[in-house]
C-alpha positions, -999 to +999 in steps of 0.1 A: -001+000+000+014+033-011+011+062+016-002+095+003+020+125+008+001+147+034-009+182+025-026+210+044-058+229+033-058+263+048-088+286+053-114+260+044-152+260+053-164+238+081-182+216+055-153+214+030-150+182+009-112+181+019-123+168+053-132+135+037-100+131+017-071+110+032-039+128+040-053+163+040-050+183+072-077+211+073-075+244+088-107+263+092-119+289+118-117+265+146-082+253+137-069+287+128-047+289+095-022+308+113-013+279+136+001+260+105+036+254+111+047+244+074+065+212+065+041+201+037+025+214+004-006+235+007-038+244-007-050+280+002-087+293+001-082+325+019-113+346+027-121+366-004-147+393+005-120+418+016-102+414-017-130+412-043-124+434-073-161+438-077-178+435-043-152+447-018-174+478-012-202+457+001-180+434+022-178+432+059-148+410+066-141+397+101-112+414+119-080+400+108-097+384+077-078+403+049-044+395+066-051+358+061-047+362+024-012+376+028-004+350+052-014+324+028+006+339+000+037+337+021+030+300+032+025+293-006+059+308-014+074+287+017+058+255+011+046+251-024+011+243-035-018+262-048-036+295-038-071+297-051-089+332-053-117+348-074-105+362-107-093+397-106-088+395-069-067+425-053-049+399-032-027+392-062-013+428-064-010+433-026+009+398-022+030+404-054+016+372-070+016+369-108-016+374-128-027+346-151-001+336-178+027+355-158+055+340-138+076+351-109+103+330-097+087+296-085+051+311-089+027+312-119-010+316-122-038+304-147-075+315-149-102+288-148-140+285-145-150+262-116-178+251-137-152+228-153-154+207-122-190+206-117-198+242-099-232+252-110-222+284-125-189+297-142-172+312-110-140+328-127-110+318-104-073+325-104-050+297-092-016+306-082+011+276-081+042+273-064+068+246-072+041+228-093+054+217-127+030+234-154+033+202-174+012+184-147-017+207-150-044+195-171-078+214-168-110+197-178-123+223-203-161+223-207-183+246-228-199+272-206-236+283-202-246+317-209-240+346-184-279+352-179-280+317-165-252+324-142-271+354-128-302+334-121-283+306-104-263+332-083-293+348-071-308+314-060-276+305-040-268+311-003-236+325+008-224+291+017-233+276-015-214+305-034-183+298-014-184+260-018-156+239-034-168+210-055-153+176-045-139+172-080-122+207-080-108+197-044-095+164-055-080+181-085-062+206-062-051+179-037-034+160-065-015+191-077-003+201-042+010+166-038+031+169-068+051+199-053+088+195-061 
């Protein structure tokens, strides 16, 4: 039996699919991501409302929430793995992370639609990788629904549903984090 490389999932929701995956240590609000000491590759899902390019003016982040984004960016540089954030997130500029199709040292970023992994609407997302070989990254491209349908779906979703990570996306990210060189 082959043992899986343990990885950490930082800033995840309480009901995350990562909890059911072997070899994944989850850090949520109760197990604060800032208590993560390193030593393994990571997947970061830092809170996004303080960094949103489009909804920041409406956001009411909890105290210290925006600092988690900067913390996650530093841990990404130290440990390797992937950071996931909404497309056009201001975190990328603040943390000096490359934008899609750019590279900076061991960091590089791509833009994806989470609908490719079964999310009910497009959900534009930027993924910043550290010490992951780009040749290992294969995205499951799918044709997209129209934007009008996205608006209707979005309005019918709760905040929790909007923030959820699909199991297929979580699995894809875990496999890439385990490939950190």
